[in-house]
N, C-alpha and C positions, 0 to 999 in steps of 0.2 A: 589059814584054811583056803584051799583053792576054790575057784569059781564053781567047778562042777560039783564038789561036795556040798557047797552052800546051796546050789540049785536043788539038789535032791532033798536036803534037809528042809528047805523052805517050802518046797512043793507039798511035802507031807504036813508040815506045820500049819499051812494056811488053807488046807482043803476045806475046812468047815466053818470059817468065820463069816458072820453076817455080812460085813462090808465087802469081803472078798466075793461072796456069793452075789451080792448086788451088782458088783462090777461086771461079772461075767454073765449077767442077764437072768438071774433067778426069777421065775414067774411068781408073783405074789400080788395081792391087792395094793393099789397105790394108796399111800398114807392120806387120810382124809380128816383126822381129828384136829383139835386145836393145836396150832404150831407151838413147838418148844423153841423159844428164842434164846440164842446164845450171843452175847456181845463180843465182837472181835475187834480189837484196836491194834493198829500197826502203823509203821512208818511208810505209808503208801506213797507219799510225795517224795520224801528225802531218799528213801531206799527202794525206789520203784523196781529196780532190776531184780531184786529178790522178792519183794512183797506183792507185786502184781501177779506174777506166776503163782505165788503162794495162795492168793485169794482166788484165782481162777481154779486151781485144783481143789480148794475147799468147796467151791460151788459145784464142781464136777462130782465130787464124792457125795455131797449132800443130796444132789439130784438122783444119783444112783441108789442111795439108801432109801430115799422117799419113793422111788419107783418100785422098790422091793417091799414096801409096806411100812416104812418109817421106823420109829423107835417107840418103846414103851407101849406096845400093843396097838400101833397104828397111827401114832401122831407124827406129823412131818417135822423135820429138823430145819430150822431157819436161822441163818447167821445174819446179824446186823453189823455191817462193816463200818468202821470209823477210823479216820486218821488220828494218830496219837500226837501229832505235832512234833515228834522226835525230842520232846523235852519232858522232864518229870512233871512239871506243873500242868502243862497242857494235858498230858496223859491221865493224870489223876482226875481232872475235870471231865474228860471224855468218859472215863470209866464210871464216874458217878452218874453221868447222864445215861449211860447204857443200863445201869442198874435201876435207876429211878424212873426217868421219863420213858425209856424204851421198854421197861419191865422185863429185862433179860433175866434168865434164871441164874446165870453166872457169867464170868468174863474169861476170855482167852486172848492169847497173842502177845504183842509187843516185840520189838526188834532190838533196840539198844539196851545194854545191860543196866545203865543208870535209870532208864525209864522203867524197865522191868522191876527193879528194886523198889521204886516209888509206888508202882501199882500193887506190888506184893504187900507193902505196908498198909495201903488202903484196904486190901482184901482182909488183912488180919484185923484191922479196926472194925470193919463192917461185918466180919464173920461170913464172908462170901467167897466161894471158890474162885481161884485164879489159876487157870491152866496155861502156864507160860510155855510158849513154843520155841521162840528163837533166842531170847537173851541167854548168854552163855556164862555169865559171872557165877563162880562157885558160891559166892555169898548168898545167892538166891535160895539155895537149898542147904547151906551149911550155916555159917555164923549168923546170917540174918533170916534163916528159914523160919517158917511158921506153919501152923496146922493147915492153913487154907491155900497155900501156894505149892503147886506141883509143876515140874518141868519135864518136857518130853525129850528135847534134843540133847546130845552129849555135851557136857559142860567143858570149860576150858581145861580143867585138870584131865578129863578123859581124853580129849583130842590131843592135848600136848603129850600125854603119856603114850598115845599111839605113835606119835612122831619120834619121840625119844627112843622108844623101843625099836623103831625102824632104823635108828642110828647106831644101835648097839653093834660093837665090833669095829666101828670107824676109828680112825686115828686122830681126827681133828680135835685139838684141845683148846685152841684160842677162839672163843666165840663172841660174836657181836649180836645184840638184840635190837630190833626196831619194831616198835609197837605204837598204836594210837594212844594218846594220853587221856584215857578215861577208863572206867571200871574194867571193861573187857580186856583191853590191852595190858593194863597193870596186873590183872589176875593171870593172864597167860604168861607174862614175863616171870612172875613170881613162881608159877608152876614149873617153868622151864629151868630156872635156877635150881629148884629143888630136885628135879628129875634127871637132868643131864649128867650129873656126876655118877649116878648109879649106872647109866648106860655107857658112859665113857669116863672111867676113872681118871682123875687128874684134869678134867675139863675146867676151864676158868672163863669168866666173863671179862672181856677186855674193853668193851665199849657198849654203851646203851644210848639209844635215841628214841625220844617219845614225842613225836610231832602231834599237834592238835588234830583231832578228827576232822577230815575234810579240808584241811589247810596245810598239807605237808609242803615244806620247802624242799623239794627233791634234791636240788643241787647241794644245799647245805647238809642234808641228811646223808646223802651218798658220800660227800666229801669227808664228813666226820667218821663214817664207818671205814672208809678206805685208809684214812690216816692211822687208824688203830691196827691195821694189818692183821685182821683176824684170819684164822684158817677156815672158819665157817660162820654162817649167819642164821639166826632164828628170826623169821619175819612173821609179823602178826597183822600187817597192813592189809586192807581189803578195799574193794570198790575203786573209785577214782584215785585214791591215795596210792593203791597198789600199782595202778597203771602208770602214774607219774614216776613212782619209785623204780619200777622195772625199766622204763624208757631211759631214765637218767643213768641207772646202773649199767645198762647195756652200753650206753654211749661212752661211759668212763671205764668200762671193763671191770666193774666191781665184782661180777660173778664168775669171772674167768678163774678156773682152777680152784674155786671155792665151793665147798659143800653147803647146801642151803636146805633148811627145814622151813616149811611155810604153811601156816594154818589157813584153811579154807580156800587156798589158791586154786585147787582142782575143781571147784564148783563152777558150773558153766556160766553163771551170772558174773563171775569175776574173771574167768578164763577167756570168754568171748571178746571182751573189750581189748585184751592184749593183742589179739590178731597174730600177725607174724612176728611180733616182738616177744612172744612167749619164750622164756628161757627154758632150756632143756636140762633134764636131770635133777631138778628140784624134787625133794620128797615132800609130798603134800597130802592133806586130807581133801577129799572132793567127792564128786559124783559122776562117774563115767556111765551115764544112763544107757548108752548104746551097747555097753559090754555086759550089762546085768541080764543074764539069761534065765531068770526065774519066771515060771508060768504066770503067776499073778502080777508080777511087775510088767511083763510083756503086755498083758491085757490093759493094765493101767496106762502104759505109754501109748498104746494104740488108741485108747479112748481120748486121752489128752490131745494127741496130735490131730485126731479127727475133729475135735470140737474147736480147738484154738489155732489150727494150722501153724503150729510151732512145735519145737522140741521142748521137752521138760527141763526145768532148772532144778537146783537143789531145793529152792523155795517151793516148787511144785510138789516135790516128793513130801516135804515136811507138811504142807497143807493137806495133802490127801491122807497121810497117816494120822494127822491130828483129828480129822473128822472120823476116821475109823475108831480111834481110841475113845473119843467123846461119845460116839454112838454105842459102843460097848459099855461104857460107863452108865449111860442112861438106862440101858436095858438091865444092867446088873443091879443098879440101885432101885429102879422102878419107882423113882421119887424125885421131886425137884427140891426137896429139903436139903440145904447145903451141908448139914451135918451128915446126912445119909450119903450124899455124894462123896464127901471126903472119906468116909469109912469104906465106901465101895471101891475107891481108887487104891486103897492100901493093898499092895502086892497083886493087883489086878493084871492079868495077862490078856493081851489082844493079839489076834492073828492079823497081820498087816501085809501090805504088798511087798514089804522087805523082811518078812519073817516075824516071829513072835517078839512082842515088846511088853515088858513088865514094868509097872510103876512101883519101884522098890519102896517099901513102906518106911524103912528106917530113915531115909533122907528125902523121900518124895521125888526121887530122880528116876527118869525113864531109862531103860536099857537100850533104847534105839542106838544103833551103831552108825558107822560111816566107812567110807573107803579110803585106803592109804595106797599111794602109788607114786610114780615118777611122772613129771611133766615131759611132754614130747611135742615137737612141732611137726604137724602133718600138713604139708602144703603151706597154706597161709593161715592156719588155725592151730592153736594149741589143744592138747588133750592129755589123757593119762594112759600110761602103759604099766604093765605088771601090777595092776590094781587088785587089791584083795579087800574083802569086807571084814571089818573088825567089829565084833559084837560088843556093844557097850557094857554088857555084864562082865566082861573080862578086864575092864580098865577103870572100874569105879573106885571111889574113895574107900579105904578100909573101914569096916563098920565101927571099929573102936575109935577111929578119928572122927567119924560122923557123930557118934555119941558125945564125944568131948566137945566138939564145936557147937552142937545144938543145945547141949546142957548150959553152955555159957551165954547163949543168945537170949 
């Protein structure tokens, strides 16, 4: 679907949402009741490029909602932010502290997939809602899914399917995979193996590299991939690992005349560090914020830039939409009882700055989508061209597969 048709659809879909109204300055009494405290834990130290803009946008959205009258009849929304330590053990301790000492109604957030899975297990034990935002592992809402864990962002299956669909019709058959060696990377690689043969009949995997997260040996990784002589590469590395991989790959000519699919690479927090080393022509998922010409999105970008004197990142967008969904949830449930909150989330639709998002009840996965396009170098900075928004509802796990996976969990 082209940008113009998305723009028209979204403008109509988001014209009446509470959070969207708050964004554009709806006049209403400022929230004055007892605050509703939500615990938010994330990798603010280790993954600051993503999580700090995410936190900024959450605060921006919460302030806008509170200025417009708050939630649940006039109560202000308050987020208590904590670093999750980027490890499962630390995150569980932080989540416990948010629920007990900080008296939060429920918890949200996390970044790394293994951390998200650990917090999800705690949520199930404690019977407290966990609104996962960034962890992408399919297991969170499939094989290890539980009643109390819901996820907003498109998972690894959804985003990998977007990329493999974009590769349909290509002739590259010999594929190499490079992915970080933890839950997210392993999940993405497994999905790619499953989906690529449907998009490209006869496709085969000729090499796989799984460097440790944050400790990629770029020389060895690029050398191993080059030795296999693939026609194409599926990349799942992100952050500093991606930057090191691209630099070494450019130096050794790894990407010359090779087709590349790359998860997350088009997101500004990962694109900006590449600078003029950004490779051209990769098919990526990302966020070309400056090209999204939707009225509510334009207003959000203007508010973000005015407050933080910076351009938004993908984390910024996720943070803002997270608060819009949580505000809608609280108004719909009109209760802080966690059972009522979970029931209210089921198939709940929220009008957001990127269009309607539904929390699908069968697997507790949100339909938030993302953009797919090609990398391009403009001057000394990379970006995206030919980008199109892919609705998450169009690439979700089949319902029969969800039932089978969750029945076994």
